[in-house]
matplotlib code that plots the C-alpha trace (Angstrom):
import matplotlib.pyplot as plt

x = [-2.8, 0.1, 0.4, 2.8, 1.3, 2.1, 0.0, -1.4, -3.5, -4.5, -6.8, -6.0, -7.0, -6.6, -8.4, -8.0, -6.7, -8.9, -11.5, -11.1, -12.6, -11.2, -11.5, -10.7, -10.0, -8.1, -7.4, -4.8, -3.6, -1.7, 0.6, -1.4, -4.6, -7.4, -8.8, -11.9, -12.7, -16.4, -18.5, -21.1, -20.1, -18.4, -17.6, -13.8, -12.6, -10.5, -9.2, -8.0, -6.2, -4.6, -3.2, -1.8, -0.1, 1.2, -0.9, -2.7, -1.0, -1.8, -2.9, -3.3, -2.9, -0.3, 0.3, 2.9, 4.1, 6.2, 6.5, 7.9, 6.0, 5.6, 5.3, 6.0, 7.6, 6.7, 4.6, 7.5, 9.5, 6.5, 6.3, 10.0, 9.4, 6.8, 3.5, 1.3, -1.9, -4.4, -6.7, -10.3, -11.1, -9.0, -6.0, -3.9, -2.1, -4.8, -2.5, 0.2, -0.1, -0.9, 2.7, 4.1, 1.7, 3.0, 6.7, 6.0, 4.7, 8.0, 10.2, 10.3, 12.2, 15.1, 15.3, 15.8, 13.2, 14.8, 14.9, 11.3, 10.2, 9.7, 7.5, 5.4, 4.9, 3.7, 1.0, -0.1, -0.4, -2.6, -4.6, -4.5, -6.6, -3.7, -1.3, -3.8, -4.0, -0.4, 0.2, -3.1, -3.5, -5.1, -7.9, -9.2, -10.0, -13.2, -13.6, -13.0, -9.9, -8.5, -9.0, -7.1, -4.3, -4.2, -3.8, -1.2, 0.7, 0.8, 1.9, 4.9, 6.5, 6.5, 4.7, 4.3, 1.1, -1.5, -4.1, -7.2, -9.7, -13.1, -11.8, -15.4, -16.5, -18.6, -18.3, -21.1, -21.9, -20.4, -17.2, -17.1, -17.1, -14.2, -12.2, -12.8, -11.7, -8.5, -7.9, -8.6, -6.0, -3.4, -3.4, -1.3, 1.6, 1.8, 1.1, -1.2, -4.3, -6.3, -9.5, -12.0, -15.3, -19.0, -19.7, -20.3, -21.2, -18.6, -15.8, -16.7, -16.9, -13.1, -12.0, -10.2, -11.0, -13.7, -13.7, -16.6, -16.3, -19.0, -18.5, -14.7, -14.8, -14.5, -17.8, -17.3, -14.1, -13.5, -12.8, -14.9, -16.2, -17.5, -19.2, -22.9, -25.3, -27.1, -23.7, -23.2, -26.8, -26.3, -22.9, -23.1, -26.7, -28.1, -30.4, -32.0, -32.2, -29.1]
y = [-13.0, -15.3, -19.1, -18.8, -20.5, -18.6, -20.7, -24.2, -25.8, -29.4, -31.4, -29.2, -30.4, -28.3, -27.2, -26.4, -29.1, -32.2, -30.1, -30.6, -27.5, -27.9, -31.4, -31.1, -27.7, -27.1, -23.8, -22.1, -18.5, -17.3, -14.3, -11.2, -13.0, -12.9, -16.1, -15.5, -17.9, -17.9, -19.7, -19.1, -18.1, -21.1, -22.8, -22.7, -19.8, -18.0, -21.3, -22.1, -18.8, -19.4, -22.7, -21.2, -18.5, -20.9, -19.8, -23.1, -26.5, -28.5, -32.0, -33.2, -32.2, -29.9, -26.2, -25.1, -21.6, -20.6, -24.3, -25.3, -27.2, -25.1, -27.9, -26.6, -23.3, -20.7, -17.6, -15.1, -17.1, -17.2, -13.4, -13.2, -15.2, -12.7, -13.7, -10.9, -11.5, -8.8, -10.2, -9.2, -6.2, -3.4, -4.1, -0.9, 1.1, 3.7, 6.0, 6.2, 8.3, 6.9, 7.2, 5.6, 2.6, 2.2, 2.4, -0.3, -2.5, -2.2, -3.3, -6.9, -5.9, -4.8, -1.4, 1.9, 4.6, 6.6, 3.6, 2.9, 6.3, 5.2, 2.3, 4.7, 6.9, 3.9, 3.2, 6.9, 6.6, 3.5, 5.0, 8.8, 9.4, 8.0, 10.5, 13.3, 12.3, 11.0, 13.0, 12.2, 9.3, 6.2, 6.5, 9.7, 7.8, 6.1, 2.3, 2.1, 4.3, 2.1, -0.9, 0.7, 1.5, -2.1, -3.3, -0.6, -1.7, -5.3, -4.1, -2.3, -5.8, -6.2, -9.5, -12.0, -13.3, -11.0, -12.7, -10.6, -11.8, -10.0, -6.5, -5.3, -6.3, -3.5, -1.1, 0.7, -0.7, 2.3, 1.9, -1.9, -1.1, 1.3, -1.2, -3.9, -1.5, -0.9, -4.7, -5.3, -2.6, -4.6, -7.2, -4.9, -5.2, -9.0, -10.2, -13.1, -12.3, -14.7, -12.9, -14.2, -12.3, -12.2, -9.6, -12.3, -10.3, -7.6, -10.1, -12.4, -9.4, -8.8, -12.5, -14.7, -17.9, -18.7, -21.4, -22.1, -24.2, -25.6, -27.5, -27.4, -28.9, -27.4, -27.7, -25.5, -24.3, -22.8, -19.8, -16.8, -16.3, -19.9, -19.9, -19.0, -17.5, -20.9, -22.5, -20.1, -20.5, -24.3, -24.2, -21.1, -20.4, -23.9, -23.2, -20.0, -16.7, -14.5]
z = [-7.6, -8.5, -8.4, -5.4, -2.4, 0.8, 3.2, 2.8, 5.5, 5.1, 7.4, 10.4, 13.9, 17.0, 20.1, 23.8, 26.0, 25.5, 23.7, 19.9, 18.2, 14.7, 13.3, 9.5, 8.0, 4.7, 2.9, 0.7, 0.5, -2.5, -2.9, -4.0, -3.2, -0.5, 1.0, 3.1, 5.9, 6.8, 9.3, 12.1, 15.6, 17.3, 14.0, 14.7, 12.7, 15.3, 16.7, 13.1, 13.0, 16.4, 15.2, 12.0, 14.0, 16.7, 19.5, 19.6, 19.3, 16.2, 17.0, 13.4, 9.8, 8.3, 8.1, 5.5, 5.2, 2.1, 1.4, 4.7, 7.5, 10.6, 13.1, 16.6, 15.4, 18.1, 17.4, 17.5, 15.0, 12.7, 13.0, 12.2, 9.0, 7.8, 9.3, 10.8, 12.8, 13.5, 16.2, 16.6, 18.7, 17.3, 19.6, 19.5, 22.2, 23.0, 25.1, 22.3, 19.2, 15.8, 14.7, 17.9, 17.3, 13.8, 14.9, 17.5, 14.7, 12.9, 15.8, 14.7, 11.6, 13.7, 12.0, 13.9, 14.0, 11.2, 8.9, 9.7, 8.5, 4.9, 6.0, 8.1, 5.1, 3.1, 5.7, 5.6, 1.8, 2.2, 5.1, 4.7, 7.8, 9.9, 8.5, 9.1, 12.8, 13.3, 16.4, 18.2, 20.6, 19.2, 21.7, 19.9, 16.7, 15.7, 15.7, 12.0, 12.2, 15.0, 12.8, 10.0, 12.5, 13.7, 10.1, 9.5, 12.5, 11.3, 7.8, 9.4, 9.9, 6.1, 6.2, 3.4, 5.0, 6.7, 8.8, 9.8, 12.3, 11.8, 11.0, 10.4, 13.9, 15.6, 12.6, 10.8, 7.3, 5.5, 7.4, 6.8, 3.0, 3.5, 5.5, 2.9, 0.1, 2.0, 2.5, -1.2, -2.1, -0.2, -3.0, -5.1, -2.6, -3.4, 0.1, 0.8, 3.0, 5.1, 6.2, 8.7, 8.5, 9.4, 6.8, 4.2, 1.1, 1.6, 2.2, -0.7, -3.0, -2.5, -2.2, -4.6, -2.7, -0.2, 2.5, 4.8, 8.0, 10.2, 13.5, 12.9, 9.4, 5.9, 4.2, 1.2, -0.6, -4.0, -6.2, -5.1, -8.6, -8.7, -5.3, -5.6, -3.1, -3.0, -2.1, 0.7, 2.0, 2.1, 3.7, 5.9, 6.6, 6.6, 3.7, 5.2, 3.4, 3.3]

ax = plt.figure().add_subplot(projection="3d")
ax.plot(x, y, z, "-o")
ax.set_aspect("equal")
plt.show()
């Protein structure tokens, strides 16, 4: 992790129409670092991500990306600036092959298919199972493999910021650990990663920074190695056992 700040969110406010879901959320993501955003269902995690990516209108606070305020910059321009968002639910094109899915992920770079071949090979090195099954339809893969494909597809755009919304959702514990290991390995590429998760222990184990929100407000933020189990219990579990 470096000192370069990729994303800085300060006192964010957003919601849906007149419904304010996020009231005061702040977090920072650094290049080559992982920031984990935790919170119970309905706390406002996904709504926070939607505001960062431009899918929801920001009604208060600031979102700065690579030092520049995003304001009303539309989602497609944020993607063009190097922001990739993997939404929850393993959203891949099931009828297309693994390789076709990856090539689609690289379209935003403006490169032709032949020029994208090197990027595809990089994804295969990161996720070998995708290379082994490159000619098979995405629908033939397990849930964990589809999640790896969704991440690989996002990486094809060569992002500076990768946003992951609950990549472990619906996966067996052993597969969750594998996905987390792959996410952790991405730090070596220098990109900043914002990870929303319900798998608390697995995600904190790979994190550099942790932020917990409750009822749309940041209630805990700090370096992962300084956040204790007791801290998480108070902020996330309301004092109950983990």
